[in-house]
All heavy atoms as an XYZ file, in Angstrom:
765
protein
N       0.812     -1.162     -0.058
C      -0.009     -0.042      0.015
C       0.860      1.276     -0.021
O       1.863      1.315      0.661
C      -0.985      0.037      1.187
C      -1.732      1.310      1.379
S      -2.775      1.317      2.761
C      -4.268      1.614      1.990
N       0.430      2.213     -0.724
C       1.134      3.464     -0.846
C       0.907      4.368      0.380
O      -0.345      4.520      0.707
C       0.771      4.227     -2.047
C       1.439      5.499     -2.282
O       2.148      5.980     -1.445
N       1.252      6.049     -3.522
N       1.885      4.763      1.111
C       1.645      5.491      2.363
C       0.886      6.849      2.103
O       0.137      7.357      2.960
C       3.008      5.751      3.012
C       4.018      5.270      1.989
C       3.278      4.495      0.946
N       1.044      7.332      0.964
C       0.376      8.517      0.607
C      -1.102      8.363      0.465
O      -1.882      9.424      0.631
C       1.055      9.273     -0.617
C       2.400      9.708     -0.406
C       3.471      9.004     -0.946
C       2.680     10.833      0.466
C       4.752      9.305     -0.736
C       3.962     11.086      0.620
C       5.061     10.390      0.050
N      -1.570      7.240      0.109
C      -3.001      6.931      0.047
C      -3.646      7.091      1.401
O      -4.798      7.568      1.439
C      -3.306      5.557     -0.448
C      -2.954      5.318     -1.959
O      -2.830      6.368     -2.618
O      -2.751      4.133     -2.318
N      -2.890      6.840      2.537
C      -3.518      7.034      3.822
C      -3.730      8.484      4.126
O      -4.651      8.863      4.821
C      -2.418      6.497      4.886
C      -2.241      4.958      4.988
C      -1.146      4.690      5.837
C      -3.555      4.263      5.348
N      -2.961      9.330      3.596
C      -3.003     10.817      3.862
C      -4.228     11.391      3.102
O      -4.667     12.537      3.421
C      -1.716     11.603      3.415
C      -0.526     11.087      4.196
C       0.773     11.784      3.609
C      -0.656     11.236      5.753
N      -4.776     10.812      2.120
C      -5.922     11.351      1.384
C      -7.157     11.393      2.130
O      -8.027     12.256      1.830
C      -6.100     10.547      0.101
C      -5.041     10.693     -0.923
C      -5.250      9.800     -2.163
C      -4.092      9.875     -3.061
N      -4.326      8.984     -4.247
N      -7.383     10.510      3.234
C      -8.518     10.579      3.898
C      -8.273     10.515      5.451
O      -8.429      9.462      6.041
C      -9.435      9.303      3.481
C     -10.831      9.357      3.990
O     -11.137     10.300      4.813
N     -11.703      8.586      3.557
N      -7.837     11.630      5.990
C      -7.441     11.610      7.399
C      -8.578     11.193      8.383
O      -8.407     10.691      9.407
C      -6.950     13.017      7.679
C      -7.429     13.819      6.585
C      -7.690     12.919      5.444
N      -9.846     11.507      7.969
C     -10.982     11.199      8.919
C     -11.120      9.679      8.976
O     -11.422      9.158     10.077
C     -12.256     11.822      8.541
O     -12.601     11.342      7.153
N     -10.879      9.002      7.870
C     -10.968      7.553      7.931
C      -9.870      6.900      8.807
O      -9.993      5.981      9.451
C     -10.832      6.945      6.521
N      -8.626      7.564      8.668
C      -7.514      7.135      9.519
C      -7.859      7.253     10.974
O      -7.620      6.367     11.707
C      -6.247      7.895      9.231
C      -5.804      7.599      7.781
C      -5.143      7.629     10.148
C      -4.740      8.547      7.230
N      -8.423      8.381     11.327
C      -8.817      8.651     12.716
C      -9.833      7.635     13.194
O      -9.744      7.072     14.349
C      -9.329     10.094     12.840
C      -9.661     10.387     14.312
C     -10.133     11.880     14.459
C     -10.475     12.091     15.926
N     -11.091     13.447     16.127
N     -10.789      7.398     12.343
C     -11.833      6.425     12.695
C     -11.330      5.041     12.858
O     -11.622      4.365     13.858
C     -12.916      6.429     11.577
C     -14.137      5.701     11.857
C     -15.158      5.822     10.740
O     -15.562      6.972     10.433
O     -15.498      4.826     10.109
N     -10.343      4.677     12.050
C      -9.786      3.312     12.100
C      -8.954      3.172     13.335
O      -8.842      2.209     14.056
C      -8.905      3.074     10.860
C      -9.704      2.663      9.584
C     -10.288      1.220      9.767
O      -9.879      0.470     10.487
N     -11.356      1.079      9.009
N      -8.256      4.346     13.660
C      -7.326      4.372     14.880
C      -8.185      4.214     16.097
O      -7.814      3.463     17.055
C      -6.478      5.579     14.828
N      -9.317      4.903     16.161
C     -10.154      4.755     17.344
C     -10.745      3.372     17.487
O     -10.816      2.860     18.604
C     -11.247      5.882     17.266
C     -10.701      7.299     17.433
C     -11.860      8.330     17.195
O     -12.979      7.910     16.765
O     -11.478      9.558     17.393
N     -11.113      2.830     16.327
C     -11.607      1.443     16.386
C     -10.518      0.456     16.927
O     -10.811     -0.413     17.727
C     -12.071      1.037     14.932
C     -12.649     -0.333     14.919
C     -13.031     -0.645     13.509
C     -13.519     -2.136     13.406
N     -13.616     -2.592     12.056
N      -9.390      0.658     16.404
C      -8.251     -0.244     16.788
C      -7.950     -0.011     18.234
O      -7.713     -1.073     18.957
C      -7.046      0.137     15.923
C      -5.782     -0.733     16.142
C      -6.001     -2.198     15.845
C      -4.652     -0.219     15.304
N      -8.031      1.151     18.773
C      -7.689      1.470     20.150
C      -8.684      0.730     21.041
O      -8.378      0.073     22.040
C      -7.688      2.885     20.432
C      -7.124      3.335     21.747
C      -7.003      4.776     21.859
O      -7.633      5.583     21.164
N      -6.238      5.228     22.822
N      -9.960      0.755     20.629
C     -11.070      0.113     21.440
C     -10.896     -1.441     21.393
O     -11.038     -1.996     22.335
C     -12.451      0.483     20.874
C     -12.768      1.917     21.174
O     -12.332      2.508     22.065
N     -13.643      2.497     20.326
N     -10.492     -1.975     20.207
C     -10.249     -3.330     20.063
C      -9.050     -3.815     20.972
O      -9.083     -4.794     21.533
C      -9.944     -3.785     18.628
C     -11.184     -3.678     17.804
C     -10.898     -4.070     16.320
O      -9.797     -4.738     16.065
O     -11.720     -3.818     15.479
N      -8.061     -2.935     20.966
C      -6.873     -3.252     21.787
C      -7.189     -3.371     23.261
O      -6.733     -4.234     24.022
C      -5.682     -2.163     21.721
C      -5.229     -2.025     20.368
S      -4.480     -3.599     19.750
C      -4.449     -3.320     18.054
N      -8.105     -2.515     23.804
C      -8.500     -2.492     25.194
C      -9.255     -3.800     25.456
O      -9.100     -4.248     26.574
C      -9.409     -1.337     25.478
N      -9.940     -4.372     24.528
C     -10.712     -5.608     24.855
C      -9.934     -6.894     24.517
O     -10.391     -7.901     24.877
C     -11.921     -5.624     23.978
O     -11.651     -5.693     22.583
N      -8.724     -6.736     24.022
C      -7.846     -7.932     23.845
C      -7.434     -8.568     25.147
O      -7.189     -7.812     26.098
C      -6.526     -7.454     23.094
C      -6.440     -7.456     21.622
C      -5.093     -6.933     21.203
C      -6.725     -8.756     21.068
N      -7.300     -9.712     25.171
C      -6.648    -10.516     26.260
C      -5.710    -11.607     25.731
O      -5.988    -12.199     24.731
C      -7.754    -11.161     27.205
O      -8.503    -12.126     26.517
C      -8.719    -10.114     27.816
N      -4.750    -11.846     26.552
C      -3.904    -12.999     26.245
C      -3.406    -13.656     27.516
O      -3.182    -12.965     28.514
C      -2.642    -12.513     25.386
N      -3.189    -14.962     27.458
C      -2.694    -15.721     28.662
C      -1.407    -16.172     28.426
O      -1.045    -16.757     27.391
C      -3.709    -16.831     28.851
C      -3.409    -17.644     30.022
C      -4.364    -18.846     30.238
O      -5.499    -18.623     30.854
O      -4.034    -19.905     29.888
N      -0.551    -15.890     29.443
C       0.833    -16.453     29.453
C       0.994    -17.523     30.462
O       0.270    -17.427     31.495
N       1.914    -18.416     30.300
C       2.079    -19.424     31.332
C       3.506    -19.742     31.451
O       4.373    -19.451     30.591
C       1.257    -20.644     30.934
O       1.779    -21.281     29.813
N       3.864    -20.431     32.608
C       5.226    -20.898     32.762
C       5.160    -22.175     33.752
O       4.102    -22.435     34.259
C       6.107    -19.848     33.429
O       5.589    -19.511     34.699
N       6.226    -22.828     33.798
C       6.349    -23.999     34.665
C       5.324    -25.140     34.264
O       4.720    -25.653     35.152
N       5.108    -25.318     33.018
C       4.109    -26.311     32.535
C       2.731    -25.916     32.958
O       1.958    -26.794     33.452
N       2.407    -24.624     32.902
C       1.086    -24.042     33.314
C       0.848    -24.103     34.800
O      -0.232    -24.031     35.242
C      -0.036    -24.740     32.497
C       0.047    -24.587     31.059
C      -1.183    -24.884     30.293
N      -2.380    -24.152     30.683
C      -2.717    -22.949     30.276
N      -1.926    -22.224     29.500
N      -3.844    -22.446     30.730
N       1.947    -24.194     35.563
C       1.803    -24.087     37.000
C       1.388    -22.678     37.357
O       0.697    -22.469     38.341
C       3.084    -24.399     37.740
C       3.447    -25.913     37.656
S       5.000    -26.296     38.470
C       4.603    -26.103     40.194
N       1.826    -21.693     36.605
C       1.443    -20.275     36.758
C       0.898    -19.827     35.409
O       1.490    -19.989     34.399
C       2.614    -19.413     37.135
C       2.312    -17.966     37.213
C       3.265    -19.816     38.515
N      -0.403    -19.317     35.489
C      -1.003    -18.679     34.294
C      -1.353    -17.188     34.707
O      -1.777    -16.915     35.778
C      -2.175    -19.341     33.779
O      -3.093    -19.479     34.741
C      -1.808    -20.731     33.313
N      -1.151    -16.334     33.749
C      -1.420    -14.910     33.924
C      -2.146    -14.376     32.691
O      -1.766    -14.664     31.589
C       0.024    -14.274     34.112
C      -0.044    -12.840     34.577
C       1.114    -12.711     35.587
C       0.264    -11.899     33.419
N      -3.152    -13.537     32.919
C      -3.928    -13.033     31.881
C      -3.761    -11.477     31.857
O      -3.910    -10.809     32.822
C      -5.413    -13.256     31.976
O      -5.604    -14.698     32.099
C      -6.261    -12.687     30.777
N      -3.413    -10.963     30.601
C      -3.207     -9.534     30.429
C      -4.260     -9.001     29.455
O      -4.754     -9.757     28.601
C      -1.857     -9.130     29.858
C      -0.518     -9.522     30.571
C       0.647     -9.074     29.804
C      -0.639     -8.866     31.874
N      -4.520     -7.671     29.541
C      -5.347     -7.068     28.484
C      -4.407     -6.392     27.520
O      -3.222     -6.375     27.657
C      -6.471     -6.204     29.097
C      -5.792     -4.958     29.782
O      -4.758     -4.643     29.697
N      -6.675     -4.242     30.623
N      -5.053     -5.653     26.583
C      -4.319     -5.023     25.552
C      -3.487     -3.810     26.026
O      -2.704     -3.318     25.311
N      -3.806     -3.462     27.218
C      -3.082     -2.321     27.874
C      -1.926     -2.859     28.703
O      -1.326     -2.105     29.508
C      -3.981     -1.520     28.655
C      -5.008     -0.678     27.912
C      -5.967      0.126     28.773
C      -7.105      0.743     27.988
N      -7.950      1.511     28.876
N      -1.693     -4.172     28.611
C      -0.665     -4.842     29.402
C      -0.954     -4.772     30.885
O      -0.026     -4.925     31.760
C       0.772     -4.313     29.097
C       1.084     -4.479     27.649
C       0.897     -3.445     26.780
C       1.622     -5.613     27.175
C       1.299     -3.557     25.415
C       1.921     -5.778     25.880
C       1.769     -4.751     25.024
N      -2.205     -4.690     31.309
C      -2.566     -4.742     32.674
C      -2.951     -6.284     33.026
O      -3.500     -6.865     32.285
C      -3.843     -3.948     32.897
C      -3.583     -2.388     32.682
C      -4.901     -1.661     32.565
O      -5.939     -2.214     32.342
O      -4.852     -0.418     32.832
N      -2.449     -6.695     34.161
C      -2.696     -7.980     34.780
C      -4.136     -8.089     35.151
O      -4.664     -7.315     35.956
C      -1.774     -8.339     35.914
C      -2.133     -9.790     36.450
C      -0.361     -8.246     35.464
N      -4.881     -9.038     34.495
C      -6.304     -9.188     34.820
C      -6.515    -10.394     35.812
O      -7.342    -10.338     36.678
C      -7.152     -9.495     33.635
C      -7.087     -8.438     32.521
C      -7.874     -8.823     31.320
C      -7.670     -7.078     33.038
N      -5.646    -11.404     35.679
C      -5.852    -12.569     36.523
C      -4.572    -13.401     36.537
O      -3.636    -13.345     35.690
C      -6.868    -13.487     35.920
C      -7.194    -14.663     36.669
O      -7.460    -14.546     37.872
O      -7.216    -15.836     36.123
N      -4.302    -13.932     37.761
C      -3.157    -14.887     38.007
C      -3.766    -16.129     38.618
O      -4.557    -16.036     39.564
C      -2.126    -14.252     39.004
C      -1.502    -12.996     38.349
C      -1.017    -15.260     39.358
C      -0.461    -12.323     39.263
N      -3.292    -17.281     38.049
C      -3.736    -18.552     38.675
C      -2.478    -19.348     39.010
O      -1.509    -19.475     38.161
C      -4.530    -19.257     37.588
C      -5.030    -20.709     38.173
N      -4.179    -21.577     38.680
C      -6.293    -21.184     38.268
C      -4.840    -22.593     39.103
N      -6.103    -22.460     38.836
N      -2.369    -19.802     40.208
C      -1.326    -20.575     40.655
C      -1.705    -21.985     40.988
O      -2.736    -22.116     41.845
C      -0.708    -19.978     42.001
C      -0.249    -18.482     41.933
C       0.122    -18.084     43.314
C       0.782    -18.271     40.936
N      -1.081    -22.885     40.404
C      -1.347    -24.413     40.743
C      -0.876    -24.542     42.206
O       0.178    -24.191     42.539
C      -0.592    -25.237     39.789
C      -0.864    -26.698     40.027
O      -0.995    -27.200     41.124
O      -1.123    -27.414     38.985
N      -1.771    -25.147     43.021
C      -1.407    -25.354     44.387
C      -0.009    -26.126     44.592
O       0.578    -25.874     45.573
C      -2.543    -26.190     44.990
C      -3.728    -25.867     44.091
C      -3.146    -25.566     42.773
N       0.364    -26.876     43.676
C       1.600    -27.522     43.714
C       2.746    -26.655     43.735
O       3.925    -26.936     44.283
C       1.740    -28.546     42.588
C       0.796    -29.671     42.568
C       0.999    -30.544     41.275
C       1.026    -30.599     43.765
N       2.701    -25.413     43.168
C       3.799    -24.544     43.064
C       3.813    -23.610     44.240
O       4.797    -22.815     44.422
C       3.804    -23.764     41.742
S       2.566    -22.520     41.650
N       2.942    -23.738     45.170
C       2.927    -22.747     46.385
C       3.573    -23.572     47.480
O       2.972    -24.291     48.193
C       1.488    -22.328     46.703
C       1.448    -21.488     47.939
C       0.756    -21.732     45.512
N       4.903    -23.357     47.610
C       5.625    -23.868     48.643
C       6.428    -22.790     49.379
O       7.308    -22.105     48.778
C       6.638    -24.926     48.044
C       7.506    -25.618     49.067
O       7.546    -25.238     50.307
O       8.203    -26.533     48.697
N       6.131    -22.545     50.593
C       6.717    -21.399     51.283
C       8.306    -21.476     51.493
O       8.916    -20.563     51.769
C       6.041    -21.081     52.711
C       6.170    -22.258     53.634
O       6.793    -23.323     53.225
N       5.709    -22.073     54.777
N       8.718    -22.705     51.118
C      10.243    -22.912     51.213
C      10.876    -22.463     49.928
O      12.123    -22.344     49.816
C      10.596    -24.321     51.529
C      10.127    -24.768     52.938
C      10.251    -26.142     53.196
N       9.179    -26.742     52.258
C       9.107    -28.079     51.961
N      10.032    -28.875     52.464
N       8.140    -28.585     51.143
N      10.136    -22.300     48.868
C      10.736    -21.893     47.518
C       9.968    -20.720     46.901
O       9.553    -20.849     45.755
C      10.705    -23.069     46.625
C      11.684    -23.046     45.494
O      12.349    -21.921     45.456
O      11.796    -23.909     44.789
N       9.941    -19.668     47.634
C       9.293    -18.464     47.136
C       9.871    -17.871     45.881
O       9.283    -17.530     44.903
C       9.177    -17.439     48.295
C       8.714    -16.015     47.731
C       8.283    -17.875     49.380
N      11.215    -18.027     45.880
C      11.982    -17.549     44.700
C      11.619    -18.264     43.397
O      11.393    -17.536     42.341
C      13.521    -17.671     44.946
C      14.360    -17.211     43.815
C      14.294    -15.689     43.627
C      15.140    -15.194     42.512
N      14.657    -14.004     41.917
N      11.351    -19.506     43.484
C      10.924    -20.159     42.210
C       9.466    -19.703     41.791
O       9.279    -19.503     40.604
C      10.798    -21.715     42.413
C      10.255    -22.510     41.248
S       9.605    -24.104     41.492
C       8.133    -23.729     42.472
N       8.613    -19.488     42.704
C       7.340    -18.931     42.411
C       7.434    -17.607     41.777
O       6.742    -17.247     40.759
C       6.410    -18.917     43.599
C       5.017    -18.492     43.380
C       4.276    -19.300     42.285
C       4.196    -18.598     44.736
N       8.257    -16.737     42.384
C       8.431    -15.387     41.809
C       8.974    -15.476     40.338
O       8.523    -14.741     39.461
C       9.463    -14.564     42.652
C       8.862    -14.210     44.018
C       9.969    -13.675     44.938
O      11.175    -13.862     44.650
O       9.573    -13.130     46.016
N       9.897    -16.345     40.139
C      10.479    -16.563     38.772
C       9.448    -17.002     37.841
O       9.387    -16.586     36.535
C      11.667    -17.503     38.695
C      12.877    -16.962     39.456
O      12.922    -15.727     39.631
O      13.755    -17.688     39.783
N       8.484    -17.906     38.207
C       7.427    -18.492     37.349
C       6.425    -17.325     37.026
O       5.980    -17.285     35.984
C       6.734    -19.590     38.045
C       7.515    -20.918     38.138
C       6.759    -21.909     39.078
C       7.824    -21.464     36.827
N       6.159    -16.437     38.018
C       5.204    -15.369     37.794
C       5.814    -14.413     36.709
O       5.109    -14.008     35.721
C       4.799    -14.658     39.092
C       3.948    -15.574     39.875
C       4.108    -13.331     38.737
C       3.690    -15.101     41.300
N       7.046    -14.049     36.802
C       7.666    -13.142     35.913
C       7.749    -13.746     34.502
O       7.491    -13.154     33.530
C       9.135    -12.866     36.359
C       9.957    -12.061     35.377
C       9.150    -11.940     37.638
N       8.033    -15.111     34.463
C       8.092    -15.785     33.120
C       6.649    -15.843     32.456
O       6.567    -15.626     31.294
C       8.630    -17.209     33.302
N       5.655    -16.008     33.290
C       4.273    -16.070     32.723
C       3.958    -14.610     32.210
O       3.202    -14.514     31.201
C       3.301    -16.585     33.851
N       4.341    -13.644     32.987
C       4.128    -12.251     32.552
C       4.727    -11.959     31.139
O       4.158    -11.378     30.297
C       4.493    -11.304     33.577
C       4.153     -9.892     33.332
N       5.070     -8.914     33.085
C       2.918     -9.309     33.483
C       4.383     -7.742     32.868
N       3.165     -8.049     33.074
N       5.977    -12.347     31.106
C       6.693    -12.171     29.779
C       5.988    -12.858     28.697
O       5.855    -12.318     27.597
C       8.109    -12.632     29.895
C       9.061    -11.708     30.575
C      10.510    -12.104     30.447
N      11.348    -11.476     31.405
C      12.050    -12.131     32.395
N      12.168    -13.402     32.446
N      12.631    -11.456     33.243
N       5.586    -14.144     28.896
C       4.828    -14.857     27.925
C       3.568    -14.162     27.455
O       3.233    -14.076     26.297
C       4.519    -16.251     28.450
C       3.973    -17.257     27.409
O       4.432    -17.171     26.202
O       3.071    -18.050     27.837
N       2.837    -13.621     28.436
C       1.540    -12.987     28.156
C       1.861    -11.662     27.386
O       1.103    -11.292     26.411
C       0.818    -12.690     29.408
N       2.848    -10.949     27.667
C       3.243     -9.700     27.008
C       3.548    -10.048     25.554
O       3.086     -9.309     24.631
C       4.360     -8.978     27.660
C       3.886     -8.334     28.979
C       5.052     -7.946     26.753
C       5.114     -7.636     29.732
N       4.236    -11.058     25.243
C       4.609    -11.497     23.980
C       3.305    -11.766     23.158
O       3.241    -11.302     22.010
C       5.552    -12.591     23.916
O       6.690    -12.319     24.610
C       5.846    -13.091     22.569
N       2.371    -12.418     23.786
C       1.192    -12.834     23.061
C       0.259    -11.488     22.807
O      -0.335    -11.452     21.769
C       0.354    -13.788     23.830
C       1.176    -15.145     23.812
C       0.462    -16.192     24.670
C       1.236    -17.555     24.597
N       0.683    -18.524     25.499
N       0.229    -10.590     23.816
C      -0.530     -9.441     23.575
C       0.079     -8.638     22.365
O      -0.619     -8.119     21.542
C      -0.687     -8.530     24.801
C      -1.237     -7.119     24.496
C      -1.540     -9.174     25.877
N       1.452     -8.522     22.371
C       2.109     -7.812     21.284
C       1.869     -8.428     19.939
O       1.685     -7.637     18.951
C       3.645     -7.728     21.595
C       3.945     -6.880     22.777
C       5.454     -6.893     23.167
O       6.122     -7.966     22.961
N       5.931     -5.831     23.666
N       1.771     -9.730     19.967
C       1.534    -10.408     18.642
C       0.131    -10.076     18.249
O      -0.136     -9.779     16.955
C       1.638    -11.918     18.847
C       3.128    -12.337     18.863
C       3.243    -13.854     19.322
O       2.112    -14.450     19.442
O       4.398    -14.314     19.477
N      -0.875    -10.095     19.068
C      -2.252     -9.722     18.732
C      -2.361     -8.269     18.301
O      -3.083     -8.007     17.265
C      -3.176     -9.962     19.958
C      -3.397    -11.477     20.148
C      -4.329    -11.680     21.313
C      -4.625    -13.104     21.530
N      -5.714    -13.424     22.513
N      -1.612     -7.367     18.947
C      -1.717     -5.993     18.530
C      -1.120     -5.787     17.154
O      -1.651     -5.101     16.314
C      -0.912     -5.074     19.611
C      -1.748     -4.984     20.853
C      -0.706     -3.716     19.031
C      -0.988     -4.355     22.008
N      -0.061     -6.505     16.883
C       0.618     -6.435     15.586
C      -0.401     -6.932     14.463
O      -0.497     -6.414     13.445
C       1.902     -7.283     15.617
C       2.799     -7.025     14.445
C       4.141     -7.783     14.743
C       5.215     -7.199     13.807
N       6.573     -7.809     14.109
N      -1.105     -8.035     14.734
C      -1.960     -8.552     13.807
C      -3.076     -7.551     13.518
O      -3.410     -7.287     12.354
C      -2.626     -9.866     14.258
C      -1.858    -11.105     14.323
C      -2.433    -12.235     15.063
O      -3.691    -12.220     15.268
O      -1.722    -13.208     15.363
N      -3.682     -6.981     14.608
C      -4.817     -6.074     14.387
C      -4.346     -4.754     13.718
O      -4.966     -4.149     12.888
C      -5.475     -5.717     15.757
C      -6.261     -6.962     16.240
C      -7.284     -6.580     17.115
C      -8.160     -7.803     17.648
N      -9.159     -8.181     16.626
N      -3.182     -4.266     14.133
C      -2.737     -2.992     13.575
C      -2.223     -3.102     12.090
O      -2.246     -2.164     11.450
C      -1.629     -2.343     14.487
O      -0.487     -3.149     14.498
N      -1.782     -4.279     11.828
C      -1.428     -4.593     10.416
C      -2.533     -4.290      9.385
O      -2.239     -3.752      8.383
N      -3.767     -4.584      9.775
C      -4.896     -4.281      8.898
C      -5.043     -2.743      8.650
O      -5.334     -2.253      7.612
C      -6.180     -4.871      9.443
N      -4.864     -2.016      9.816
C      -5.094     -0.511      9.651
C      -3.913      0.058      8.882
O      -4.177      0.958      8.089
C      -4.979      0.035     11.045
C      -5.027      1.526     11.161
C      -6.171      2.195     10.531
C      -4.808      2.074     12.589
N      -2.685     -0.507      9.079
C      -1.594      0.153      8.449
C      -1.383     -0.410      6.920
O      -0.461      0.028      6.224
C      -0.306     -0.094      9.276
C      -0.336      0.494     10.608
C       0.885      0.136     11.543
C      -0.494      1.997     10.610
N      -2.132     -1.326      6.593
C      -2.098     -1.873      5.198
C      -0.798     -2.593      4.903
O      -0.277     -2.374      3.809
N      -0.167     -3.176      5.909
C       1.075     -3.899      5.578
C       2.369     -3.012      5.659
O       3.442     -3.481      5.421
N       2.238     -1.754      6.075
C       3.313     -0.829      6.179
C       4.233     -1.428      7.282
O       3.717     -1.791      8.367
C       3.009      0.568      6.480
C       2.266      1.333      5.303
C       1.812      2.724      5.817
C       3.190      1.448      4.160
N       5.578     -1.396      7.149
C       6.408     -1.826      8.212
C       6.958     -0.615      8.927
O       7.898      0.048      8.444
C       7.556     -2.691      7.588
C       8.401     -3.288      8.721
O       8.022     -3.234      9.903
N       9.553     -3.861      8.285
N       6.312     -0.176     10.016
C       6.802      0.917     10.809
C       7.501      0.387     12.019
O       6.908     -0.277     12.783
C       5.542      1.843     11.151
C       4.869      2.276      9.869
C       5.945      2.956     11.997
C       3.568      2.991     10.150
N       8.762      0.826     12.116
C       9.579      0.271     13.350
C       8.828      0.670     14.678
O       8.343      1.790     14.775
C      10.841      1.066     13.171
C      11.055      1.418     11.753
C       9.517      1.708     11.342
N       8.927     -0.300     15.585
C       8.301      0.044     16.908
C       6.872     -0.319     16.990
O       6.277     -0.363     18.018
N       6.162     -0.726     15.933
C       4.793     -1.133     15.958
C       4.745     -2.566     15.577
O       5.367     -3.245     14.947
C       3.915     -0.385     15.007
C       3.737      1.095     15.281
C       2.948      1.695     14.173
C       3.014      1.316     16.544
């Protein structure tokens, strides 16, 4: 797609951007770690919506392992949200490769 075609209709761009922003807010992705011992759900704003801990991983003698599993699940969920954002924004940008998006 020619990037100059986007500039011909700025109101359509604004409308598409607002639609995309609303869709991003409703996106969710689940990340997991430790063989799904820890699962974490994020929304499109990268806010944590839910954390589920398998009772097997809750051992007060190994808090460090649990902390590491939570961080790993969070990273996994972030990656999945970013992939979904990239998919949805690709339609708006018409395949343009814009660094950072």
